[in-house]
TORMARMAR-394039 format. One line per field, with one value per residue: residue in three letters; x, y, z of N, C-alpha, C in turn; residue number from 1. Coordinates in nm, 3 decimals. Example, Ala and Ser with C-alpha at 12.3 -4.5 7.8 and 13.67 -1.06 7.14 Angstrom:
residues 2
code <- c(ALA/SER)
n.xx <- c(1.319/1.285)
n.yy <- c(-0.569/-0.225)
n.zz <- c(0.780/0.708)
ca.xx <- c(1.230/1.367)
ca.yy <- c(-0.450/-0.106)
ca.zz <- c(0.780/0.714)
c.xx <- c(1.320/1.290)
c.yy <- c(-0.330/0.003)
c.zz <- c(0.780/0.787)
pos <- c(1/2)
***
This chain:
residues 302
code <- c(MET/ARG/ARG/PRO/GLY/GLU/SER/GLY/PHE/ALA/MET/ILE/ILE/VAL/LEU/TRP/VAL/ALA/ALA/LEU/LEU/LEU/ALA/ILE/VAL/PRO/VAL/PHE/VAL/TYR/SER/MET/ARG/THR/GLU/SER/ALA/ALA/ALA/LEU/ASN/THR/ALA/ASP/SER/THR/VAL/ALA/ARG/GLY/LEU/ALA/ALA/ALA/GLY/VAL/GLU/MET/ALA/VAL/HIS/GLU/ILE/LYS/GLY/ALA/PHE/ALA/ILE/VAL/ALA/SER/GLY/ASP/GLY/GLY/VAL/VAL/PHE/MET/GLU/ARG/SER/GLY/SER/GLY/PHE/LYS/PRO/LEU/PRO/SER/ASP/ARG/ARG/PHE/GLU/LEU/GLY/GLY/GLY/SER/VAL/SER/TYR/THR/VAL/GLU/ASP/GLU/ARG/GLY/ARG/ILE/ASN/ILE/ASN/THR/ALA/GLU/ARG/PRO/VAL/ILE/ASP/ALA/LEU/LEU/ARG/LEU/SER/GLY/VAL/GLU/GLY/ALA/GLN/ARG/ASP/VAL/ILE/THR/ASP/SER/ILE/LEU/ASP/TRP/ARG/ASP/GLY/ASN/HIS/GLU/PHE/HIS/LEU/ASN/GLY/ALA/GLU/ASP/ASP/TYR/TYR/ALA/SER/LEU/PRO/SER/PRO/TYR/GLY/ALA/LYS/ASP/GLY/PRO/ALA/ASP/PHE/LYS/GLU/GLU/LEU/LEU/LEU/VAL/LYS/GLY/VAL/THR/SER/ALA/VAL/PHE/ASN/GLY/SER/GLY/SER/TYR/SER/GLY/ILE/LYS/ASN/TYR/ILE/THR/VAL/HIS/GLY/ASP/GLY/ARG/LEU/ASN/ILE/ASN/THR/ALA/SER/GLN/ARG/ALA/LEU/GLU/ALA/PHE/TYR/GLY/LYS/ASN/ILE/ALA/GLY/GLU/ILE/LEU/LEU/LYS/ARG/GLN/SER/GLU/GLY/TYR/ILE/PRO/ILE/PRO/GLN/ASN/ASN/GLY/LEU/VAL/SER/SER/ASP/ILE/PHE/THR/ILE/GLU/SER/ILE/GLY/GLU/TYR/ARG/SER/MET/ARG/TYR/ARG/VAL/GLU/ALA/VAL/VAL/LEU/LYS/LYS/GLY/THR/SER/GLY/VAL/HIS/TYR/VAL/SER/TRP/ARG/ASP/TRP/GLY/VAL/SER/PRO)
n.xx <- c(6.871/6.864/7.148/7.203/7.267/7.385/7.240/7.292/7.563/7.601/7.478/7.661/7.915/7.745/7.753/8.012/8.099/7.962/8.058/8.326/8.285/8.149/8.362/8.538/8.427/8.412/8.714/8.747/8.550/8.689/8.958/8.851/8.786/8.981/9.189/8.992/9.008/9.265/9.328/9.161/9.279/9.534/9.452/9.325/9.581/9.734/9.581/9.610/9.893/9.871/9.761/9.950/10.155/10.043/10.034/10.310/10.343/10.197/10.340/10.587/10.437/10.410/10.668/10.793/10.685/10.735/10.936/11.103/11.221/11.276/11.146/11.112/10.812/10.510/10.408/10.629/10.833/10.828/10.701/10.816/10.702/10.780/10.646/10.538/10.722/10.832/10.775/10.517/10.371/10.351/10.027/9.909/9.805/9.803/9.683/9.453/9.125/9.070/8.949/8.821/8.976/9.239/9.517/9.815/10.103/10.449/10.726/11.030/11.337/11.613/11.869/11.882/11.985/12.289/12.558/12.661/12.830/13.000/13.077/13.316/13.570/13.505/13.280/13.130/13.171/13.094/12.817/12.748/12.815/12.626/12.417/12.468/12.662/12.966/13.320/13.551/13.410/13.273/13.504/13.572/13.361/13.366/13.617/13.578/13.396/13.496/13.704/13.525/13.429/13.636/13.866/14.098/14.286/14.408/14.405/14.274/14.368/14.168/14.002/13.867/13.928/13.945/14.050/13.924/13.667/13.672/13.691/13.474/13.192/12.983/13.147/13.287/13.351/13.513/13.337/13.500/13.376/13.144/12.851/12.570/12.310/12.172/12.113/12.370/12.552/12.492/12.651/12.905/13.200/13.128/12.885/12.593/12.254/12.130/12.265/12.230/11.947/11.858/11.809/11.800/12.037/12.104/12.014/11.964/12.098/12.010/11.778/11.902/12.114/12.238/12.268/12.279/12.334/12.580/12.686/12.643/12.438/12.075/11.973/11.732/11.577/11.742/11.768/11.793/12.011/12.150/12.239/12.373/12.584/12.705/12.774/12.842/12.757/12.719/12.678/12.462/12.266/12.223/12.113/11.893/11.759/11.680/11.524/11.344/11.230/11.176/11.053/11.152/11.478/11.572/11.786/12.109/12.349/12.654/12.755/12.569/12.239/11.919/11.728/11.634/11.700/11.681/11.493/11.295/11.031/10.781/10.484/10.181/9.932/9.619/9.379/9.066/9.147/9.400/9.746/9.982/10.300/10.570/10.871/11.035/11.337/11.382/11.512/11.533/11.543/11.625/11.364/11.121/11.171/11.200/11.415/11.419/11.576/11.599/11.359/11.182/11.002/10.849/10.626/10.327/10.233/10.140)
n.yy <- c(8.690/8.389/8.184/7.820/7.666/7.877/7.982/7.769/7.762/8.065/8.004/7.831/8.015/8.190/8.002/7.970/8.220/8.261/8.069/8.158/8.430/8.273/8.177/8.380/8.585/8.504/8.508/8.752/8.873/8.783/8.895/9.152/9.169/9.079/9.306/9.524/9.431/9.445/9.721/9.819/9.692/9.834/10.102/10.046/9.997/10.212/10.379/10.251/10.304/10.569/10.595/10.424/10.642/10.839/10.747/10.759/11.031/11.106/10.957/11.107/11.332/11.283/11.215/11.490/11.590/11.710/11.562/11.408/11.168/10.864/10.581/10.231/10.037/9.858/9.865/9.937/10.263/10.428/10.777/11.034/11.293/11.558/11.596/11.771/11.620/11.423/11.215/11.166/10.969/11.067/11.071/10.857/10.730/10.476/10.298/10.349/10.431/10.534/10.706/10.495/10.288/10.162/10.224/10.139/10.167/10.169/10.274/10.272/10.260/10.386/10.448/10.265/10.059/9.846/10.039/9.949/10.088/10.191/10.065/9.899/9.592/9.407/9.468/9.349/9.129/9.008/9.049/8.873/8.663/8.610/8.578/8.355/8.262/8.105/8.015/8.004/8.106/8.353/8.502/8.538/8.695/8.900/9.038/9.107/9.276/9.500/9.560/9.579/9.847/10.019/10.271/10.181/9.963/9.747/9.429/9.271/8.994/8.754/8.886/9.025/9.204/9.373/9.222/8.990/8.990/9.056/8.806/8.646/8.484/8.700/8.952/9.223/9.535/9.614/9.792/10.001/10.217/10.400/10.178/10.245/10.123/9.844/9.612/9.584/9.426/9.202/9.141/9.126/8.932/8.620/8.697/8.549/8.477/8.346/8.408/8.683/8.745/8.552/8.213/7.847/7.733/8.015/8.327/8.573/8.903/9.133/9.293/9.396/9.575/9.885/10.170/10.418/10.707/10.798/10.607/10.564/10.408/10.415/10.353/10.328/10.164/10.000/9.651/9.355/9.188/9.402/9.513/9.369/9.317/9.540/9.663/9.441/9.141/9.219/9.501/9.529/9.378/9.531/9.776/9.634/9.570/9.815/9.946/9.763/9.779/10.057/10.104/10.333/10.492/10.782/10.951/10.983/10.735/10.544/10.659/10.649/10.694/10.837/10.947/11.034/11.055/10.965/10.764/10.467/10.455/10.214/10.172/10.069/10.071/9.980/9.891/9.798/9.487/9.523/9.567/9.796/9.880/10.085/10.215/10.459/10.654/10.887/11.168/11.370/11.715/11.988/12.159/12.100/12.008/11.776/11.574/11.375/11.064/10.851/10.694/10.429/10.203/9.934/9.809/9.650/9.388/9.049)
n.zz <- c(1.783/1.976/2.011/1.965/2.303/2.408/2.651/2.824/2.862/2.967/3.218/3.300/3.358/3.527/3.779/3.796/3.892/4.119/4.264/4.297/4.431/4.675/4.787/4.787/4.973/5.248/5.303/5.267/5.465/5.711/5.697/5.710/5.989/6.117/6.053/6.185/6.464/6.497/6.488/6.671/6.899/6.871/6.930/7.179/7.333/7.299/7.469/7.708/7.748/7.804/7.986/8.184/8.174/8.295/8.554/8.636/8.619/8.859/9.059/9.030/9.151/9.423/9.477/9.421/9.712/10.024/10.168/10.453/10.519/10.378/10.384/10.425/10.283/10.234/9.966/9.844/9.879/10.139/10.214/10.440/10.622/10.834/11.150/11.424/11.674/11.539/11.282/10.980/10.761/10.410/10.243/10.018/9.702/9.519/9.345/9.113/8.934/8.584/8.353/8.239/8.241/8.468/8.711/8.820/9.054/9.132/9.362/9.387/9.551/9.457/9.617/9.790/9.722/9.637/9.452/9.141/9.009/9.173/9.407/9.634/9.598/9.815/9.866/9.605/9.582/9.820/9.770/9.545/9.674/9.875/9.693/9.618/9.432/9.423/9.494/9.226/9.045/9.149/9.182/8.925/8.820/8.991/8.949/8.687/8.650/8.783/8.609/8.387/8.428/8.475/8.362/8.220/8.024/8.155/8.323/8.595/8.820/8.795/8.561/8.273/7.957/7.663/7.470/7.558/7.522/7.260/7.150/7.166/7.013/6.864/6.838/7.088/7.285/7.591/7.825/7.962/8.156/8.372/8.385/8.234/8.255/8.479/8.351/8.166/8.306/8.176/8.013/8.073/8.167/8.307/8.426/8.410/8.290/8.474/8.692/8.749/8.685/8.876/8.922/8.966/9.183/9.225/9.356/9.229/9.148/9.065/9.173/9.385/9.309/9.172/8.929/8.960/9.189/9.454/9.576/9.836/10.078/10.177/10.473/10.570/10.356/10.246/10.143/10.373/10.244/10.078/10.273/10.432/10.271/10.214/10.477/10.651/10.831/11.112/11.190/10.979/11.099/11.329/11.223/11.099/11.324/11.465/11.288/11.253/11.517/11.561/11.305/11.145/11.064/11.202/11.221/11.040/11.030/11.056/10.809/10.622/10.454/10.544/10.383/10.037/9.688/9.434/9.254/9.114/8.901/8.849/8.631/8.572/8.306/8.263/8.023/7.925/7.734/7.742/7.896/7.993/8.028/8.214/8.272/8.469/8.569/8.801/8.925/9.245/9.220/9.444/9.617/9.469/9.215/8.967/8.802/8.482/8.434/8.323/8.072/8.006/7.783/7.818/7.716/7.569/7.820/7.960)
ca.xx <- c(6.829/7.002/7.223/7.206/7.350/7.399/7.214/7.391/7.726/7.608/7.436/7.805/7.945/7.672/7.788/8.136/8.114/7.895/8.132/8.417/8.190/8.154/8.541/8.606/8.357/8.448/8.827/8.719/8.516/8.770/9.034/8.821/8.749/9.126/9.217/8.936/9.062/9.423/9.316/9.093/9.397/9.633/9.400/9.346/9.705/9.766/9.505/9.661/10.031/9.890/9.735/10.052/10.228/9.971/10.105/10.448/10.283/10.113/10.465/10.642/10.394/10.460/10.842/10.807/10.672/10.852/10.976/11.228/11.279/11.230/11.155/11.047/10.683/10.475/10.404/10.770/10.896/10.707/10.777/10.767/10.751/10.798/10.520/10.581/10.864/10.821/10.739/10.453/10.363/10.259/9.922/9.938/9.722/9.922/9.635/9.320/9.087/9.094/8.936/8.762/9.079/9.306/9.633/9.885/10.247/10.535/10.818/11.153/11.466/11.789/11.941/11.870/12.047/12.415/12.584/12.778/12.974/13.121/13.104/13.429/13.582/13.452/13.142/13.079/13.205/12.971/12.675/12.757/12.806/12.482/12.353/12.474/12.791/13.063/13.435/13.610/13.306/13.259/13.617/13.607/13.263/13.397/13.713/13.558/13.309/13.615/13.759/13.439/13.391/13.776/13.896/14.189/14.286/14.492/14.291/14.247/14.380/14.053/13.906/13.878/13.912/13.881/14.111/13.852/13.525/13.681/13.716/13.350/13.105/12.958/13.257/13.257/13.484/13.483/13.284/13.574/13.327/13.031/12.747/12.419/12.162/12.237/12.173/12.471/12.635/12.480/12.801/13.020/13.213/13.077/12.739/12.472/12.125/12.093/12.333/12.196/11.782/11.823/11.737/11.855/12.106/12.132/11.898/11.997/12.142/11.922/11.717/12.013/12.211/12.184/12.378/12.244/12.372/12.729/12.727/12.578/12.281/11.978/11.962/11.594/11.519/11.816/11.716/11.903/12.127/12.224/12.312/12.497/12.695/12.777/12.809/12.878/12.643/12.698/12.624/12.340/12.191/12.205/12.024/11.726/11.648/11.631/11.423/11.211/11.170/11.113/10.977/11.244/11.611/11.551/11.922/12.182/12.448/12.726/12.800/12.461/12.166/11.765/11.653/11.715/11.669/11.658/11.395/11.258/10.904/10.739/10.365/10.080/9.783/9.530/9.239/9.026/9.235/9.545/9.799/10.105/10.415/10.670/10.968/11.112/11.402/11.360/11.607/11.470/11.639/11.573/11.269/10.998/11.189/11.257/11.496/11.413/11.721/11.559/11.241/11.169/10.873/10.844/10.509/10.220/10.242/10.049)
ca.yy <- c(8.527/8.301/8.087/7.681/7.644/8.025/7.958/7.693/7.846/8.137/7.930/7.780/8.159/8.230/7.927/7.980/8.348/8.264/7.995/8.228/8.490/8.242/8.143/8.496/8.663/8.460/8.546/8.925/8.917/8.757/8.987/9.261/9.153/9.088/9.428/9.578/9.383/9.520/9.868/9.842/9.667/9.954/10.208/10.033/9.993/10.353/10.455/10.210/10.349/10.678/10.551/10.416/10.741/10.914/10.670/10.810/11.170/11.056/10.912/11.230/11.449/11.222/11.297/11.639/11.641/11.787/11.458/11.431/11.051/10.786/10.453/10.106/9.958/9.707/9.903/10.013/10.336/10.529/10.956/11.088/11.455/11.605/11.630/11.786/11.587/11.311/11.205/11.095/10.933/11.156/11.011/10.822/10.604/10.411/10.217/10.430/10.417/10.669/10.696/10.368/10.192/10.150/10.245/10.121/10.208/10.146/10.367/10.192/10.362/10.334/10.458/10.140/9.923/9.878/10.098/9.843/10.138/10.274/9.952/9.826/9.484/9.322/9.453/9.295/8.992/9.004/9.043/8.778/8.480/8.626/8.555/8.200/8.260/8.032/8.007/8.085/8.191/8.459/8.581/8.595/8.797/8.999/9.110/9.158/9.391/9.600/9.572/9.650/9.982/10.147/10.339/10.152/9.813/9.629/9.334/9.192/8.867/8.669/8.973/9.063/9.322/9.389/9.087/8.849/8.998/9.058/8.647/8.604/8.473/8.846/9.033/9.368/9.582/9.645/9.958/10.116/10.338/10.318/10.129/10.306/10.054/9.744/9.500/9.584/9.343/9.054/9.135/9.103/8.800/8.539/8.700/8.483/8.538/8.286/8.505/8.785/8.741/8.420/8.062/7.716/7.792/8.156/8.413/8.684/9.022/9.239/9.373/9.449/9.696/9.991/10.238/10.576/10.772/10.829/10.495/10.564/10.365/10.467/10.272/10.299/10.144/9.892/9.508/9.284/9.124/9.489/9.595/9.325/9.292/9.657/9.691/9.314/9.094/9.244/9.622/9.531/9.341/9.641/9.858/9.601/9.552/9.961/9.942/9.676/9.843/10.191/10.156/10.380/10.564/10.948/10.998/10.922/10.652/10.439/10.705/10.581/10.799/10.814/10.991/10.951/11.160/10.904/10.644/10.397/10.431/10.140/10.205/9.983/10.110/9.854/9.941/9.664/9.350/9.547/9.604/9.848/9.893/10.192/10.249/10.570/10.650/11.042/11.227/11.487/11.834/12.108/12.105/12.084/12.000/11.642/11.512/11.207/11.013/10.760/10.637/10.291/10.133/9.764/9.791/9.540/9.249/8.970)
ca.zz <- c(1.778/2.059/1.971/2.058/2.390/2.507/2.807/2.919/2.866/3.066/3.330/3.354/3.382/3.652/3.882/3.838/3.960/4.237/4.337/4.342/4.537/4.786/4.830/4.835/5.076/5.351/5.319/5.284/5.607/5.802/5.666/5.761/6.126/6.163/6.068/6.281/6.594/6.516/6.504/6.819/6.997/6.879/7.024/7.349/7.373/7.334/7.584/7.842/7.753/7.850/8.154/8.266/8.186/8.425/8.681/8.647/8.685/9.016/9.141/9.028/9.237/9.541/9.476/9.480/9.809/10.133/10.267/10.521/10.564/10.316/10.445/10.342/10.313/10.150/9.817/9.786/9.959/10.216/10.215/10.570/10.652/11.006/11.221/11.573/11.733/11.495/11.109/10.940/10.589/10.333/10.178/9.845/9.647/9.417/9.236/9.101/8.812/8.536/8.210/8.193/8.304/8.581/8.703/8.939/8.965/9.237/9.357/9.439/9.600/9.381/9.696/9.901/9.627/9.595/9.320/9.083/8.950/9.284/9.492/9.613/9.542/9.901/9.868/9.532/9.645/9.911/9.734/9.500/9.772/9.966/9.613/9.573/9.362/9.495/9.459/9.130/8.970/9.210/9.185/8.752/8.792/9.072/8.887/8.546/8.704/8.829/8.455/8.275/8.465/8.488/8.214/8.150/7.945/8.227/8.364/8.734/8.811/8.725/8.499/8.138/7.902/7.527/7.404/7.582/7.479/7.105/7.101/7.147/6.858/6.867/6.946/7.133/7.359/7.746/7.875/8.032/8.220/8.435/8.322/8.203/8.296/8.522/8.262/8.130/8.356/8.133/7.896/8.141/8.179/8.397/8.439/8.317/8.312/8.607/8.808/8.716/8.725/8.968/8.880/9.000/9.314/9.237/9.392/9.166/9.192/8.970/9.241/9.486/9.226/9.072/8.857/9.026/9.320/9.473/9.678/10.003/10.107/10.262/10.570/10.617/10.253/10.199/10.196/10.453/10.175/10.042/10.417/10.481/10.141/10.228/10.613/10.714/10.886/11.256/11.162/10.933/11.214/11.434/11.144/11.116/11.454/11.496/11.171/11.316/11.659/11.532/11.188/11.047/11.165/11.148/11.223/10.981/11.093/10.963/10.672/10.553/10.451/10.579/10.262/9.942/9.599/9.341/9.265/9.005/8.901/8.742/8.639/8.461/8.274/8.215/7.956/7.838/7.765/7.716/7.998/7.923/8.127/8.151/8.403/8.459/8.687/8.812/9.044/9.294/9.243/9.508/9.706/9.416/9.098/8.931/8.650/8.421/8.441/8.192/8.035/7.911/7.722/7.834/7.604/7.666/7.883/8.033)
c.xx <- c(6.941/7.007/7.192/7.288/7.433/7.359/7.259/7.505/7.716/7.526/7.551/7.883/7.908/7.740/7.910/8.158/8.062/7.975/8.271/8.391/8.211/8.263/8.606/8.574/8.402/8.588/8.808/8.656/8.599/8.895/8.995/8.795/8.870/9.181/9.124/8.972/9.183/9.410/9.251/9.227/9.506/9.548/9.403/9.481/9.773/9.704/9.578/9.823/9.999/9.844/9.868/10.155/10.153/10.005/10.218/10.431/10.258/10.250/10.550/10.584/10.442/10.629/10.872/10.748/10.802/10.873/11.095/11.307/11.225/11.263/11.053/10.901/10.634/10.439/10.543/10.823/10.790/10.790/10.721/10.827/10.718/10.682/10.546/10.720/10.913/10.804/10.625/10.421/10.291/10.155/9.980/9.840/9.751/9.841/9.479/9.249/9.043/9.076/8.892/8.850/9.142/9.447/9.698/10.010/10.319/10.662/10.938/11.275/11.588/11.866/11.954/11.920/12.207/12.487/12.711/12.891/13.077/13.151/13.263/13.464/13.501/13.320/13.081/13.074/13.118/12.861/12.651/12.743/12.714/12.401/12.351/12.579/12.920/13.202/13.506/13.520/13.279/13.403/13.620/13.489/13.297/13.509/13.692/13.471/13.385/13.658/13.652/13.432/13.522/13.797/14.028/14.204/14.359/14.353/14.311/14.294/14.264/13.952/13.923/13.849/13.896/13.919/13.997/13.706/13.536/13.695/13.593/13.279/13.066/13.052/13.209/13.361/13.397/13.437/13.386/13.524/13.236/12.891/12.635/12.292/12.224/12.221/12.260/12.588/12.645/12.580/12.908/13.079/13.175/12.952/12.658/12.355/12.088/12.148/12.255/12.013/11.744/11.747/11.825/11.929/12.129/12.018/11.876/12.037/12.078/11.835/11.790/12.092/12.147/12.302/12.336/12.322/12.540/12.752/12.676/12.459/12.199/11.956/11.849/11.508/11.606/11.777/11.833/12.027/12.199/12.317/12.409/12.613/12.796/12.822/12.887/12.778/12.614/12.618/12.491/12.236/12.114/12.115/11.861/11.698/11.603/11.550/11.313/11.143/11.107/11.050/11.063/11.376/11.565/11.692/12.026/12.305/12.533/12.775/12.670/12.367/12.012/11.685/11.714/11.670/11.640/11.596/11.331/11.109/10.841/10.563/10.310/9.967/9.723/9.397/9.203/9.085/9.397/9.620/9.948/10.190/10.533/10.747/11.030/11.199/11.444/11.468/11.554/11.598/11.594/11.448/11.134/11.050/11.229/11.318/11.482/11.565/11.700/11.437/11.236/11.038/10.868/10.730/10.415/10.268/10.165/9.965)
c.yy <- c(8.491/8.166/7.940/7.703/7.778/7.990/7.868/7.751/7.956/8.087/7.900/7.910/8.176/8.142/7.942/8.129/8.318/8.171/8.058/8.324/8.417/8.186/8.268/8.562/8.623/8.527/8.716/8.963/8.914/8.812/9.110/9.289/9.172/9.244/9.513/9.552/9.471/9.668/9.900/9.804/9.779/10.083/10.152/10.033/10.107/10.439/10.384/10.231/10.459/10.698/10.510/10.577/10.821/10.856/10.732/10.970/11.149/11.064/11.040/11.335/11.381/11.269/11.393/11.691/11.684/11.662/11.497/11.289/10.952/10.637/10.302/10.092/9.891/9.747/9.972/10.128/10.424/10.679/10.982/11.212/11.479/11.663/11.615/11.754/11.453/11.316/11.119/11.070/11.007/11.032/10.993/10.731/10.577/10.324/10.309/10.417/10.545/10.646/10.563/10.233/10.214/10.181/10.210/10.131/10.170/10.249/10.293/10.284/10.316/10.382/10.318/10.020/9.973/9.917/9.989/9.944/10.206/10.160/9.878/9.671/9.374/9.349/9.399/9.149/8.948/8.959/8.925/8.665/8.502/8.586/8.402/8.154/8.202/8.045/8.083/8.131/8.347/8.551/8.618/8.692/8.955/9.126/9.166/9.253/9.501/9.646/9.645/9.795/10.099/10.156/10.280/10.014/9.741/9.569/9.262/9.068/8.757/8.752/8.956/9.181/9.318/9.255/8.981/8.890/8.993/8.887/8.613/8.605/8.614/8.932/9.194/9.403/9.582/9.793/10.035/10.242/10.297/10.270/10.234/10.243/9.917/9.625/9.479/9.460/9.200/9.004/9.116/8.980/8.707/8.550/8.662/8.502/8.487/8.374/8.632/8.832/8.644/8.307/7.979/7.753/7.957/8.242/8.551/8.807/9.151/9.327/9.418/9.556/9.768/10.069/10.385/10.612/10.762/10.721/10.453/10.493/10.417/10.350/10.248/10.203/9.984/9.754/9.455/9.212/9.270/9.529/9.492/9.298/9.438/9.682/9.563/9.253/9.173/9.390/9.623/9.451/9.442/9.732/9.808/9.610/9.702/9.977/9.888/9.697/9.981/10.245/10.215/10.470/10.691/10.993/10.933/10.853/10.553/10.506/10.662/10.698/10.756/10.895/10.967/11.081/11.123/10.778/10.595/10.409/10.315/10.163/10.124/10.060/9.998/9.935/9.831/9.537/9.400/9.591/9.651/9.886/9.982/10.199/10.381/10.591/10.806/11.046/11.343/11.607/11.942/12.022/12.055/11.999/11.850/11.665/11.377/11.203/10.921/10.707/10.502/10.212/10.001/9.713/9.712/9.438/9.191/8.999)
c.zz <- c(1.888/2.014/2.049/2.134/2.466/2.601/2.910/2.947/2.961/3.170/3.385/3.409/3.518/3.789/3.925/3.913/4.069/4.333/4.405/4.425/4.668/4.868/4.888/4.945/5.208/5.415/5.324/5.427/5.712/5.789/5.730/5.897/6.175/6.151/6.170/6.414/6.635/6.561/6.638/6.906/6.976/6.936/7.156/7.404/7.416/7.435/7.695/7.840/7.832/7.985/8.234/8.282/8.310/8.557/8.713/8.691/8.833/9.101/9.144/9.133/9.393/9.560/9.497/9.630/9.926/10.217/10.326/10.526/10.435/10.360/10.376/10.377/10.225/10.024/9.807/9.892/10.018/10.238/10.363/10.573/10.787/11.038/11.364/11.591/11.659/11.329/11.098/10.776/10.527/10.250/10.033/9.827/9.499/9.326/9.249/8.951/8.744/8.416/8.156/8.214/8.422/8.584/8.822/8.933/9.140/9.243/9.439/9.459/9.545/9.503/9.827/9.823/9.611/9.447/9.260/9.028/9.046/9.394/9.499/9.602/9.669/9.900/9.747/9.580/9.723/9.886/9.643/9.552/9.863/9.849/9.549/9.463/9.448/9.401/9.331/9.042/9.008/9.175/8.994/8.767/8.858/9.006/8.753/8.550/8.683/8.684/8.389/8.320/8.477/8.361/8.155/8.076/8.039/8.319/8.492/8.722/8.724/8.577/8.348/8.076/7.772/7.464/7.436/7.505/7.308/7.044/7.095/6.992/6.807/6.940/7.002/7.229/7.523/7.763/7.876/8.075/8.291/8.358/8.323/8.274/8.357/8.422/8.176/8.159/8.285/8.024/7.984/8.177/8.303/8.460/8.374/8.357/8.464/8.732/8.818/8.763/8.852/8.933/8.925/9.163/9.310/9.243/9.304/9.228/9.145/9.068/9.372/9.423/9.184/9.040/8.898/9.172/9.325/9.566/9.802/9.985/10.203/10.351/10.635/10.474/10.206/10.250/10.295/10.386/10.099/10.166/10.468/10.391/10.160/10.368/10.695/10.793/11.066/11.224/11.055/11.031/11.308/11.371/11.158/11.220/11.492/11.396/11.233/11.434/11.621/11.424/11.094/11.126/11.118/11.159/11.143/11.076/10.988/10.811/10.584/10.553/10.517/10.485/10.159/9.795/9.469/9.309/9.112/8.969/8.823/8.748/8.535/8.438/8.205/8.134/7.875/7.850/7.771/7.860/7.960/8.045/8.091/8.308/8.374/8.582/8.669/8.926/9.089/9.312/9.331/9.593/9.608/9.252/9.084/8.796/8.587/8.391/8.307/8.190/7.934/7.912/7.725/7.744/7.684/7.712/7.927/8.116)
pos <- c(1/2/3/4/5/6/7/8/9/10/11/12/13/14/15/16/17/18/19/20/21/22/23/24/25/26/27/28/29/30/31/32/33/34/35/36/37/38/39/40/41/42/43/44/45/46/47/48/49/50/51/52/53/54/55/56/57/58/59/60/61/62/63/64/65/66/67/68/69/70/71/72/73/74/75/76/77/78/79/80/81/82/83/84/85/86/87/88/89/90/91/92/93/94/95/96/97/98/99/100/101/102/103/104/105/106/107/108/109/110/111/112/113/114/115/116/117/118/119/120/121/122/123/124/125/126/127/128/129/130/131/132/133/134/135/136/137/138/139/140/141/142/143/144/145/146/147/148/149/150/151/152/153/154/155/156/157/158/159/160/161/162/163/164/165/166/167/168/169/170/171/172/173/174/175/176/177/178/179/180/181/182/183/184/185/186/187/188/189/190/191/192/193/194/195/196/197/198/199/200/201/202/203/204/205/206/207/208/209/210/211/212/213/214/215/216/217/218/219/220/221/222/223/224/225/226/227/228/229/230/231/232/233/234/235/236/237/238/239/240/241/242/243/244/245/246/247/248/249/250/251/252/253/254/255/256/257/258/259/260/261/262/263/264/265/266/267/268/269/270/271/272/273/274/275/276/277/278/279/280/281/282/283/284/285/286/287/288/289/290/291/292/293/294/295/296/297/298/299/300/301/302)
***
């Protein structure tokens, strides 16, 4: 026998359950959509990274080629092979479609940059001056770079050693050895982000320095600023004039190089809405081998 009021009570319960379901279902659906989108993005970024890695391999294939000269080009360096009495560029396709996505990469010559681990004081000073760093600030940075890389604890007139770095809010010590990455300079006294990357009155030193090689410049790929800092304005002008008239310099001069053996590859893989960037530094060894000096995943980028 149904007691009085039971049907009304049951109806209230049904209504409460229905209301609860109406509140929960949209949240559940939203959660599932979010998780599905996240899973899809993860899968897409994995594919994009694979495409970027493929770009590095294509660049390595170029670097393994039998080139005799490395010159400057619109898309980075150009590898030149001997052809009769002259040289011709090796073919390259640095942008291509693959696996439903696309790959693009650049090859930059580390020999075309000033080695901050080996450069002498006048060269560092000149590079900073050409980058917009003036007066006492330039003296501080130059001496501090020398102190950062040398193996002793004696500081130059305007430099810094452990005692300075230990007094900072987040203390650390001087490297007292060669830098492994050029970004280490951001730890050096006086080197601000503006000085390093370029901002305001500073044009930046990042694109003109390296930590690789023995310090000799490739006169075919070095920029005007690097040439002027290294050789001075007159010799730099002569080199640039010869490059402009001939396209490249076939014979070494001024103790410089016309070929190279160490390169930075920046590769971007794009798949659907994902864009993934990696950077590798490779050293050519012999006639067909390469050694990976470093590999950095910069990850998904806009």
